[in-house]
Backbone atoms as SQL, in Angstrom:
CREATE TABLE atoms (id INTEGER PRIMARY KEY, chain TEXT, resi INTEGER, resn TEXT, atom TEXT, x REAL, y REAL, z REAL);
INSERT INTO atoms VALUES
  (1, 'A', 1, 'MET', 'N', 11.052, -24.775, -7.409),
  (2, 'A', 1, 'MET', 'CA', 9.658, -24.389, -7.386),
  (3, 'A', 1, 'MET', 'C', 9.759, -23.122, -7.950),
  (4, 'A', 2, 'THR', 'N', 8.590, -23.042, -9.007),
  (5, 'A', 2, 'THR', 'CA', 8.375, -21.710, -9.761),
  (6, 'A', 2, 'THR', 'C', 7.227, -20.877, -9.238),
  (7, 'A', 3, 'THR', 'N', 7.718, -19.852, -9.406),
  (8, 'A', 3, 'THR', 'CA', 6.446, -18.779, -8.993),
  (9, 'A', 3, 'THR', 'C', 5.861, -18.202, -10.252),
  (10, 'A', 4, 'THR', 'N', 4.417, -18.174, -10.046),
  (11, 'A', 4, 'THR', 'CA', 3.737, -17.518, -11.227),
  (12, 'A', 4, 'THR', 'C', 3.164, -16.146, -10.714),
  (13, 'A', 5, 'LEU', 'N', 3.644, -15.180, -11.537),
  (14, 'A', 5, 'LEU', 'CA', 3.371, -13.851, -11.309),
  (15, 'A', 5, 'LEU', 'C', 2.192, -13.323, -12.140),
  (16, 'A', 6, 'THR', 'N', 1.026, -12.615, -11.597),
  (17, 'A', 6, 'THR', 'CA', 0.294, -11.785, -12.428),
  (18, 'A', 6, 'THR', 'C', 0.408, -10.424, -12.072),
  (19, 'A', 7, 'THR', 'N', -0.050, -9.673, -13.224),
  (20, 'A', 7, 'THR', 'CA', -0.112, -8.317, -13.036),
  (21, 'A', 7, 'THR', 'C', -1.378, -7.894, -12.733),
  (22, 'A', 8, 'THR', 'N', -1.541, -6.790, -11.960),
  (23, 'A', 8, 'THR', 'CA', -2.698, -6.134, -11.315),
  (24, 'A', 8, 'THR', 'C', -2.595, -4.628, -11.057),
  (25, 'A', 9, 'THR', 'N', -3.506, -3.873, -11.140),
  (26, 'A', 9, 'THR', 'CA', -3.319, -2.644, -11.170),
  (27, 'A', 9, 'THR', 'C', -3.930, -1.906, -9.729),
  (28, 'A', 10, 'LEU', 'N', -3.241, -1.339, -8.931),
  (29, 'A', 10, 'LEU', 'CA', -3.474, -0.810, -7.776),
  (30, 'A', 10, 'LEU', 'C', -3.316, 0.479, -7.638),
  (31, 'A', 11, 'ALA', 'N', -4.099, 1.290, -7.556),
  (32, 'A', 11, 'ALA', 'CA', -3.926, 3.064, -7.545),
  (33, 'A', 11, 'ALA', 'C', -3.220, 3.515, -8.963),
  (34, 'A', 12, 'GLY', 'N', -3.622, 2.856, -9.652),
  (35, 'A', 12, 'GLY', 'CA', -3.224, 3.351, -11.086),
  (36, 'A', 12, 'GLY', 'C', -1.944, 2.955, -11.494),
  (37, 'A', 13, 'VAL', 'N', -1.254, 1.948, -10.661),
  (38, 'A', 13, 'VAL', 'CA', 0.111, 1.418, -11.217),
  (39, 'A', 13, 'VAL', 'C', -0.240, -0.157, -10.959),
  (40, 'A', 14, 'ALA', 'N', 0.946, -0.673, -12.269),
  (41, 'A', 14, 'ALA', 'CA', 0.751, -1.873, -12.442),
  (42, 'A', 14, 'ALA', 'C', 1.677, -2.691, -11.362),
  (43, 'A', 15, 'VAL', 'N', 1.330, -3.858, -10.645),
  (44, 'A', 15, 'VAL', 'CA', 1.948, -4.463, -9.691),
  (45, 'A', 15, 'VAL', 'C', 1.956, -5.799, -10.121),
  (46, 'A', 16, 'GLN', 'N', 3.021, -6.596, -9.812),
  (47, 'A', 16, 'GLN', 'CA', 3.260, -7.971, -10.134),
  (48, 'A', 16, 'GLN', 'C', 3.032, -8.509, -8.727),
  (49, 'A', 17, 'VAL', 'N', 2.159, -9.670, -8.721),
  (50, 'A', 17, 'VAL', 'CA', 1.980, -10.469, -7.365),
  (51, 'A', 17, 'VAL', 'C', 1.994, -11.912, -7.511),
  (52, 'A', 18, 'ASN', 'N', 2.219, -12.564, -6.652),
  (53, 'A', 18, 'ASN', 'CA', 2.378, -14.119, -6.801),
  (54, 'A', 18, 'ASN', 'C', 0.996, -14.719, -6.567),
  (55, 'A', 19, 'GLU', 'N', 0.717, -16.201, -6.375),
  (56, 'A', 19, 'GLU', 'CA', -0.381, -16.701, -6.232),
  (57, 'A', 19, 'GLU', 'C', -1.089, -16.476, -5.220),
  (58, 'A', 20, 'GLU', 'N', -0.082, -16.114, -4.099),
  (59, 'A', 20, 'GLU', 'CA', -1.003, -15.714, -2.538),
  (60, 'A', 20, 'GLU', 'C', -1.558, -14.254, -2.685),
  (61, 'A', 21, 'GLY', 'N', -1.244, -13.594, -3.651),
  (62, 'A', 21, 'GLY', 'CA', -1.482, -12.041, -3.736),
  (63, 'A', 21, 'GLY', 'C', -0.442, -11.147, -3.300),
  (64, 'A', 22, 'PHE', 'N', 0.756, -11.835, -2.799),
  (65, 'A', 22, 'PHE', 'CA', 2.099, -10.770, -2.384),
  (66, 'A', 22, 'PHE', 'C', 2.563, -10.175, -3.534),
  (67, 'A', 23, 'PHE', 'N', 3.020, -8.900, -2.981),
  (68, 'A', 23, 'PHE', 'CA', 3.672, -8.021, -4.315),
  (69, 'A', 23, 'PHE', 'C', 5.168, -8.565, -4.413),
  (70, 'A', 24, 'GLU', 'N', 5.328, -8.974, -5.698),
  (71, 'A', 24, 'GLU', 'CA', 6.757, -9.436, -5.968),
  (72, 'A', 24, 'GLU', 'C', 7.797, -8.202, -5.724),
  (73, 'A', 25, 'ASP', 'N', 7.741, -7.081, -5.529),
  (74, 'A', 25, 'ASP', 'CA', 8.430, -6.025, -5.061),
  (75, 'A', 25, 'ASP', 'C', 7.811, -5.234, -4.270),
  (76, 'A', 26, 'PRO', 'N', 7.769, -5.458, -2.781),
  (77, 'A', 26, 'PRO', 'CA', 7.097, -4.590, -1.683),
  (78, 'A', 26, 'PRO', 'C', 7.426, -3.289, -1.629),
  (79, 'A', 27, 'LYS', 'N', 8.499, -3.034, -2.252),
  (80, 'A', 27, 'LYS', 'CA', 8.974, -1.428, -2.170),
  (81, 'A', 27, 'LYS', 'C', 7.872, -0.563, -3.325),
  (82, 'A', 28, 'VAL', 'N', 6.927, -1.422, -3.672),
  (83, 'A', 28, 'VAL', 'CA', 6.094, -0.479, -4.803),
  (84, 'A', 28, 'VAL', 'C', 4.946, -0.075, -4.262),
  (85, 'A', 29, 'TRP', 'N', 4.764, -0.532, -2.896),
  (86, 'A', 29, 'TRP', 'CA', 3.370, -0.510, -2.009),
  (87, 'A', 29, 'TRP', 'C', 3.068, 0.877, -1.609),
  (88, 'A', 30, 'THR', 'N', 2.047, 1.645, -1.742),
  (89, 'A', 30, 'THR', 'CA', 1.454, 2.703, -1.544),
  (90, 'A', 30, 'THR', 'C', 0.421, 2.876, -0.295),
  (91, 'A', 31, 'PRO', 'N', 0.123, 3.597, 0.415),
  (92, 'A', 31, 'PRO', 'CA', -1.015, 3.934, 1.303),
  (93, 'A', 31, 'PRO', 'C', -2.105, 3.838, 0.648),
  (94, 'A', 32, 'ALA', 'N', -2.088, 4.470, -0.775),
  (95, 'A', 32, 'ALA', 'CA', -3.275, 4.390, -1.673),
  (96, 'A', 32, 'ALA', 'C', -3.607, 3.148, -1.864),
  (97, 'A', 33, 'MET', 'N', -2.595, 2.222, -2.399),
  (98, 'A', 33, 'MET', 'CA', -2.790, 0.869, -2.843),
  (99, 'A', 33, 'MET', 'C', -3.882, 0.073, -1.425),
  (100, 'A', 34, 'ALA', 'N', -3.258, 0.424, -0.378),
  (101, 'A', 34, 'ALA', 'CA', -3.541, -0.307, 0.834),
  (102, 'A', 34, 'ALA', 'C', -5.121, -0.047, 1.206),
  (103, 'A', 35, 'GLU', 'N', -5.500, 1.405, 0.602),
  (104, 'A', 35, 'GLU', 'CA', -7.007, 2.085, 0.671),
  (105, 'A', 35, 'GLU', 'C', -7.658, 1.233, -0.307),
  (106, 'A', 36, 'GLU', 'N', -7.061, 0.956, -1.485),
  (107, 'A', 36, 'GLU', 'CA', -8.149, 0.500, -2.407),
  (108, 'A', 36, 'GLU', 'C', -8.103, -1.004, -2.287),
  (109, 'A', 37, 'MET', 'N', -7.214, -2.002, -1.816),
  (110, 'A', 37, 'MET', 'CA', -7.359, -3.163, -1.397),
  (111, 'A', 37, 'MET', 'C', -8.253, -3.265, -0.224),
  (112, 'A', 38, 'ALA', 'N', -8.169, -2.662, 0.788),
  (113, 'A', 38, 'ALA', 'CA', -9.327, -2.490, 1.761),
  (114, 'A', 38, 'ALA', 'C', -10.696, -2.538, 1.376),
  (115, 'A', 39, 'LYS', 'N', -10.826, -1.650, 0.220),
  (116, 'A', 39, 'LYS', 'CA', -12.404, -1.020, -0.054),
  (117, 'A', 39, 'LYS', 'C', -12.911, -2.351, -0.764),
  (118, 'A', 40, 'ALA', 'N', -11.606, -3.168, -1.445),
  (119, 'A', 40, 'ALA', 'CA', -12.059, -4.360, -2.377),
  (120, 'A', 40, 'ALA', 'C', -12.422, -5.497, -1.209),
  (121, 'A', 41, 'ASP', 'N', -11.834, -5.501, -0.099),
  (122, 'A', 41, 'ASP', 'CA', -12.201, -6.529, 1.088),
  (123, 'A', 41, 'ASP', 'C', -13.382, -6.141, 1.800),
  (124, 'A', 42, 'GLY', 'N', -14.066, -4.874, 1.235),
  (125, 'A', 42, 'GLY', 'CA', -15.198, -4.444, 2.329),
  (126, 'A', 42, 'GLY', 'C', -15.130, -3.717, 3.362),
  (127, 'A', 43, 'LEU', 'N', -13.750, -2.940, 3.307),
  (128, 'A', 43, 'LEU', 'CA', -13.685, -1.821, 4.423),
  (129, 'A', 43, 'LEU', 'C', -13.890, -0.401, 3.958),
  (130, 'A', 44, 'ASP', 'N', -14.873, 0.378, 4.513),
  (131, 'A', 44, 'ASP', 'CA', -14.897, 1.776, 3.837),
  (132, 'A', 44, 'ASP', 'C', -13.515, 2.383, 3.870),
  (133, 'A', 45, 'ALA', 'N', -12.909, 2.344, 4.990),
  (134, 'A', 45, 'ALA', 'CA', -11.433, 3.152, 5.291),
  (135, 'A', 45, 'ALA', 'C', -10.612, 2.420, 6.200),
  (136, 'A', 46, 'LEU', 'N', -9.424, 2.680, 6.203),
  (137, 'A', 46, 'LEU', 'CA', -8.543, 2.081, 7.163),
  (138, 'A', 46, 'LEU', 'C', -8.571, 3.057, 8.438),
  (139, 'A', 47, 'ASN', 'N', -8.435, 2.361, 9.532),
  (140, 'A', 47, 'ASN', 'CA', -8.559, 3.411, 10.839),
  (141, 'A', 47, 'ASN', 'C', -6.972, 3.649, 11.223),
  (142, 'A', 48, 'GLU', 'N', -6.847, 4.326, 12.233),
  (143, 'A', 48, 'GLU', 'CA', -6.014, 4.495, 13.221),
  (144, 'A', 48, 'GLU', 'C', -4.842, 3.285, 13.444),
  (145, 'A', 49, 'GLN', 'N', -5.823, 2.281, 13.708),
  (146, 'A', 49, 'GLN', 'CA', -5.349, 0.929, 14.435),
  (147, 'A', 49, 'GLN', 'C', -4.820, 0.081, 13.070),
  (148, 'A', 50, 'HIS', 'N', -5.336, 0.269, 12.150),
  (149, 'A', 50, 'HIS', 'CA', -5.147, -0.346, 10.700),
  (150, 'A', 50, 'HIS', 'C', -3.868, 0.082, 10.349),
  (151, 'A', 51, 'TRP', 'N', -3.542, 1.209, 10.403),
  (152, 'A', 51, 'TRP', 'CA', -2.318, 1.654, 9.882),
  (153, 'A', 51, 'TRP', 'C', -1.136, 1.484, 10.785),
  (154, 'A', 52, 'THR', 'N', -1.415, 1.642, 12.269),
  (155, 'A', 52, 'THR', 'CA', -0.386, 1.050, 13.332),
  (156, 'A', 52, 'THR', 'C', 0.105, -0.266, 12.718),
  (157, 'A', 53, 'VAL', 'N', -0.775, -1.223, 12.475),
  (158, 'A', 53, 'VAL', 'CA', -0.444, -2.728, 12.207),
  (159, 'A', 53, 'VAL', 'C', 0.091, -2.451, 10.772),
  (160, 'A', 54, 'LEU', 'N', -0.067, -1.934, 9.756),
  (161, 'A', 54, 'LEU', 'CA', 0.230, -1.880, 8.608),
  (162, 'A', 54, 'LEU', 'C', 2.013, -1.511, 8.548),
  (163, 'A', 55, 'ASN', 'N', 1.813, -0.169, 9.263),
  (164, 'A', 55, 'ASN', 'CA', 3.265, 0.347, 9.320),
  (165, 'A', 55, 'ASN', 'C', 4.154, -0.582, 10.090),
  (166, 'A', 56, 'PHE', 'N', 3.693, -1.242, 11.219),
  (167, 'A', 56, 'PHE', 'CA', 4.555, -2.003, 11.982),
  (168, 'A', 56, 'PHE', 'C', 5.078, -3.210, 11.184),
  (169, 'A', 57, 'MET', 'N', 4.035, -3.937, 10.592),
  (170, 'A', 57, 'MET', 'CA', 4.454, -5.165, 10.060),
  (171, 'A', 57, 'MET', 'C', 5.576, -4.765, 8.743),
  (172, 'A', 58, 'ARG', 'N', 5.442, -3.480, 7.947),
  (173, 'A', 58, 'ARG', 'CA', 6.272, -3.399, 6.700),
  (174, 'A', 58, 'ARG', 'C', 7.618, -3.012, 7.517),
  (175, 'A', 59, 'LYS', 'N', 7.671, -2.330, 8.600),
  (176, 'A', 59, 'LYS', 'CA', 8.828, -2.265, 9.126),
  (177, 'A', 59, 'LYS', 'C', 9.593, -3.255, 9.452),
  (178, 'A', 60, 'GLU', 'N', 8.963, -4.132, 10.094),
  (179, 'A', 60, 'GLU', 'CA', 9.481, -5.483, 10.588),
  (180, 'A', 60, 'GLU', 'C', 9.818, -6.187, 9.302),
  (181, 'A', 61, 'PHE', 'N', 9.037, -6.340, 8.336),
  (182, 'A', 61, 'PHE', 'CA', 9.625, -6.971, 7.110),
  (183, 'A', 61, 'PHE', 'C', 10.999, -6.508, 6.343),
  (184, 'A', 62, 'PHE', 'N', 10.918, -5.060, 6.346),
  (185, 'A', 62, 'PHE', 'CA', 12.128, -4.534, 5.690),
  (186, 'A', 62, 'PHE', 'C', 13.177, -4.538, 6.616),
  (187, 'A', 63, 'GLU', 'N', 13.226, -4.763, 7.985),
  (188, 'A', 63, 'GLU', 'CA', 14.256, -4.880, 8.983),
  (189, 'A', 63, 'GLU', 'C', 14.876, -6.270, 8.842),
  (190, 'A', 64, 'LYS', 'N', 13.725, -7.156, 9.107),
  (191, 'A', 64, 'LYS', 'CA', 14.174, -8.528, 9.077),
  (192, 'A', 64, 'LYS', 'C', 13.795, -9.458, 8.279),
  (193, 'A', 65, 'GLY', 'N', 13.241, -8.912, 7.071),
  (194, 'A', 65, 'GLY', 'CA', 13.122, -10.070, 5.683),
  (195, 'A', 65, 'GLY', 'C', 12.154, -10.956, 6.081),
  (196, 'A', 66, 'THR', 'N', 11.044, -10.945, 7.175),
  (197, 'A', 66, 'THR', 'CA', 9.989, -11.557, 7.495),
  (198, 'A', 66, 'THR', 'C', 9.085, -10.536, 8.202),
  (199, 'A', 67, 'GLY', 'N', 7.810, -10.714, 8.138),
  (200, 'A', 67, 'GLY', 'CA', 6.722, -10.360, 9.281),
  (201, 'A', 67, 'GLY', 'C', 7.006, -10.982, 10.726),
  (202, 'A', 68, 'PRO', 'N', 6.448, -10.242, 11.768),
  (203, 'A', 68, 'PRO', 'CA', 6.242, -10.630, 12.779),
  (204, 'A', 68, 'PRO', 'C', 5.170, -11.895, 13.270),
  (205, 'A', 69, 'THR', 'N', 5.223, -12.399, 14.163),
  (206, 'A', 69, 'THR', 'CA', 4.452, -13.433, 14.517),
  (207, 'A', 69, 'THR', 'C', 3.429, -12.562, 15.277),
  (208, 'A', 70, 'VAL', 'N', 2.325, -13.261, 15.474),
  (209, 'A', 70, 'VAL', 'CA', 1.232, -12.581, 15.845),
  (210, 'A', 70, 'VAL', 'C', 1.277, -11.978, 17.247),
  (211, 'A', 71, 'ARG', 'N', 1.999, -12.955, 18.072),
  (212, 'A', 71, 'ARG', 'CA', 2.318, -12.648, 19.527),
  (213, 'A', 71, 'ARG', 'C', 3.269, -11.214, 19.645),
  (214, 'A', 72, 'VAL', 'N', 3.955, -11.409, 18.820),
  (215, 'A', 72, 'VAL', 'CA', 5.249, -10.084, 18.750),
  (216, 'A', 72, 'VAL', 'C', 4.363, -9.046, 18.234),
  (217, 'A', 73, 'LEU', 'N', 3.658, -9.190, 17.280),
  (218, 'A', 73, 'LEU', 'CA', 2.770, -8.007, 16.669),
  (219, 'A', 73, 'LEU', 'C', 1.959, -7.307, 17.899),
  (220, 'A', 74, 'GLY', 'N', 1.174, -8.140, 18.524),
  (221, 'A', 74, 'GLY', 'CA', 0.452, -7.547, 19.877),
  (222, 'A', 74, 'GLY', 'C', 0.937, -6.901, 20.827),
  (223, 'A', 75, 'LYS', 'N', 2.448, -7.798, 21.208),
  (224, 'A', 75, 'LYS', 'CA', 3.134, -7.086, 22.341),
  (225, 'A', 75, 'LYS', 'C', 3.889, -6.054, 21.820),
  (226, 'A', 76, 'THR', 'N', 4.489, -5.850, 20.637),
  (227, 'A', 76, 'THR', 'CA', 4.989, -4.663, 20.186),
  (228, 'A', 76, 'THR', 'C', 4.661, -3.360, 19.529),
  (229, 'A', 77, 'SER', 'N', 3.448, -3.751, 18.869),
  (230, 'A', 77, 'SER', 'CA', 2.810, -2.833, 17.923),
  (231, 'A', 77, 'SER', 'C', 1.909, -1.903, 18.662),
  (232, 'A', 78, 'GLY', 'N', 1.603, -2.265, 19.920),
  (233, 'A', 78, 'GLY', 'CA', 0.304, -1.535, 20.685),
  (234, 'A', 78, 'GLY', 'C', -0.712, -1.758, 20.498),
  (235, 'A', 79, 'VAL', 'N', -0.880, -2.665, 19.614),
  (236, 'A', 79, 'VAL', 'CA', -2.490, -2.960, 19.265),
  (237, 'A', 79, 'VAL', 'C', -3.138, -4.216, 19.878);
């Protein structure tokens, strides 16, 4: 299976994303990019709960290679 990548600019940085919008290299993500993406999706600002979820999801991904299930997210993140 071939993955098609496109380049988009977030917070002034060129980022490669796949067909689903996932970063090719998740290490290039920054909080400023998250804020910009949230605004593009209609959120004025990310609140404390948003950041709790984002930080938990990223921690799980980098530790385990995948994000947590919704159940684990709810039970473990405190949200």
